[in-house]
C-alpha positions as CSV (number, residue, x, y, z in Angstrom):
1,X,0.6,-0.3,-0.3
2,X,1.0,3.6,-0.8
3,X,0.7,6.0,2.0
4,X,-2.4,8.7,1.5
5,X,-2.5,12.0,0.5
6,X,0.4,14.0,2.2
7,X,0.4,17.6,3.4
8,X,3.1,20.3,2.1
9,X,3.2,22.2,5.2
10,X,6.2,24.7,4.8
11,X,10.2,24.2,6.3
12,X,9.4,20.5,7.6
13,X,11.0,18.5,5.8
14,X,9.9,15.3,3.4
15,X,9.8,12.7,6.1
16,X,8.6,14.5,8.8
17,X,5.2,16.1,6.2
18,X,2.3,14.7,7.6
19,X,-1.3,13.3,5.7
20,X,-3.8,16.1,5.0
21,X,-7.2,15.7,5.4
22,X,-7.6,14.3,2.4
23,X,-5.5,11.3,3.2
24,X,-7.0,10.9,5.9
25,X,-10.1,9.6,5.0
26,X,-8.2,7.6,1.5
27,X,-6.8,6.1,4.0
28,X,-9.9,5.1,5.9
29,X,-11.4,3.7,2.9
30,X,-8.4,1.2,2.7
31,X,-8.7,-0.1,5.4
32,X,-12.6,-0.4,5.1
33,X,-11.5,-1.3,1.7
34,X,-9.4,-4.3,3.4
35,X,-11.3,-5.0,6.0
36,X,-13.8,-6.0,3.7
37,X,-12.0,-8.1,0.7
38,X,-9.0,-9.7,2.2
39,X,-8.3,-12.3,5.3
40,X,-7.3,-10.4,9.0
41,X,-3.9,-9.2,8.5
42,X,-2.0,-10.9,10.4
43,X,1.2,-7.9,10.6
44,X,2.4,-4.8,9.0
45,X,5.7,-3.4,8.3
46,X,4.8,0.6,7.8
47,X,7.5,2.7,7.1
48,X,8.2,4.9,9.7
49,X,8.4,8.4,8.2
50,X,5.1,10.7,9.4
51,X,2.6,10.4,7.5
52,X,3.0,6.0,6.2
53,X,2.8,5.9,10.4
54,X,-0.5,8.5,10.6
55,X,-2.1,6.2,7.0
56,X,-1.5,3.0,9.8
57,X,-3.2,4.7,11.8
58,X,-6.1,6.0,10.0
59,X,-7.1,2.6,8.3
60,X,-7.7,1.0,11.8
61,X,-6.2,-1.7,11.2
62,X,-5.2,-4.1,14.3
63,X,-2.6,-5.6,13.9
64,X,1.3,-5.8,15.4
65,X,3.8,-3.6,13.4
66,X,7.2,-2.8,12.8
67,X,7.8,0.6,11.3
68,X,10.8,0.3,9.1
69,X,13.5,3.2,8.2
70,X,14.4,0.9,5.8
71,X,10.8,1.4,4.1
72,X,11.8,5.6,3.8
73,X,12.8,6.6,0.3
74,X,13.6,2.8,-0.5
75,X,14.2,0.7,-3.6
76,X,11.9,-2.4,-4.9
77,X,15.5,-4.7,-3.0
78,X,15.4,-2.5,0.3
79,X,11.7,-3.8,0.0
80,X,12.3,-6.6,-0.4
81,X,15.0,-7.2,1.5
82,X,12.8,-5.3,4.9
83,X,9.9,-8.3,3.8
84,X,12.0,-11.0,4.1
85,X,12.5,-10.4,7.8
86,X,9.3,-11.4,8.0
87,X,7.9,-14.5,10.4
88,X,7.1,-17.7,8.8
89,X,3.8,-17.8,11.3
90,X,2.7,-14.0,9.5
91,X,0.0,-15.2,6.2
92,X,-1.2,-12.1,5.5
93,X,1.3,-8.7,5.5
94,X,0.2,-5.4,5.2
95,X,2.9,-3.3,3.5
96,X,2.6,0.8,3.6
97,X,5.3,2.5,1.8
98,X,5.8,4.7,-0.4
99,X,6.4,5.7,-4.4
100,X,8.7,5.1,-6.2
101,X,9.5,1.5,-4.3
102,X,6.4,-0.1,-3.3
103,X,4.7,0.4,-6.5
104,X,8.0,-1.0,-8.3
105,X,8.4,-3.8,-6.4
106,X,4.4,-5.0,-6.7
107,X,4.7,-4.6,-10.6
108,X,8.2,-7.3,-10.5
109,X,6.9,-9.4,-7.6
110,X,3.8,-9.8,-10.7
111,X,4.2,-13.5,-12.1
112,X,2.2,-14.4,-15.5
113,X,-0.6,-15.3,-13.9
114,X,-1.6,-12.1,-12.4
115,X,-4.7,-10.4,-13.2
116,X,-4.4,-8.7,-16.0
117,X,-6.9,-5.7,-16.2
118,X,-5.1,-5.3,-13.3
119,X,-1.6,-5.9,-14.0
120,X,-2.5,-2.9,-16.0
121,X,-3.6,-0.7,-13.2
122,X,-0.9,-1.1,-11.9
123,X,1.5,0.1,-14.6
124,X,-0.2,2.8,-15.6
125,X,-0.6,4.2,-12.3
126,X,-0.2,3.7,-8.6
127,X,-1.6,7.2,-6.3
128,X,-2.0,7.7,-2.8
129,X,-3.7,5.2,-1.0
130,X,-3.9,2.3,-3.3
131,X,-2.8,-1.4,-3.0
132,X,-1.9,-3.5,-4.8
133,X,-2.5,-7.4,-3.4
134,X,-0.5,-9.9,-4.3
135,X,0.0,-14.4,-3.6
136,X,2.3,-16.8,-3.4
137,X,3.0,-19.7,-2.0
138,X,7.0,-18.6,-1.1
139,X,8.2,-17.7,2.3
140,X,8.5,-14.3,3.3
141,X,12.4,-14.6,2.7
142,X,12.2,-16.6,-0.5
143,X,10.2,-14.0,-2.2
144,X,11.9,-12.9,-5.1
145,X,10.8,-11.3,-8.7
146,X,7.8,-12.8,-10.2
147,X,7.2,-14.9,-7.2
148,X,3.3,-14.0,-6.1
149,X,0.4,-13.3,-8.2
150,X,-0.7,-9.8,-8.4
151,X,-5.3,-10.7,-7.7
152,X,-6.4,-7.1,-7.3
153,X,-5.0,-3.3,-7.6
154,X,-7.4,-1.1,-5.6
155,X,-7.5,2.8,-5.7
156,X,-9.3,3.8,-2.6
157,X,-11.5,7.0,-1.9
158,X,-13.8,7.5,0.1
159,X,-16.7,6.6,-1.7
160,X,-15.4,2.8,-1.0
C-alpha cells in the first residue's frame, strides 16, 4: 500500500510531512476495503515516516506493526529485503510505504498468472492510498521477482 495523500507544510522535511485531510479519508477507505475484501492482517510493516504511520493509524487495521526506516526512500530491493525479515507465522502482511519503491516492487513481484486488468491499472498509475494485493506460496525470505500473483489493485477513495 502507498501512504495516503500528504500535506506540504512549509519548513517541514519530507520524512516529517503529515497526511492531508484527504489522505486521512483515503487511508480510512483503504482500511475498510481491506477489512471487507481481504483475509485478516497478521502483521504490518510500515515506513517510519510520519505520513505512513498516520496512514496505518487511519486504516483502523489492528495487527502487530514494525516501523522501518528502511522503507523510506526505498528501492524495490530494499523493500524486498525488509519483507524477508518477516516470520513464517505471518500469512497476510500489509506493507505501507512510498513511491517509487512500493509500486515498483509490486510490478516486479507479479508473475505471468497475474490478473491482467489489475496489471494494466498497476502499470498505469499507483496513486496515494492505492493497494496491490499479491499472493504467494513462497516464504517471506524466499520471495523473489515474479514470485507472486497480483490478484487485485485498488485505488481507495472515501466512497469505499
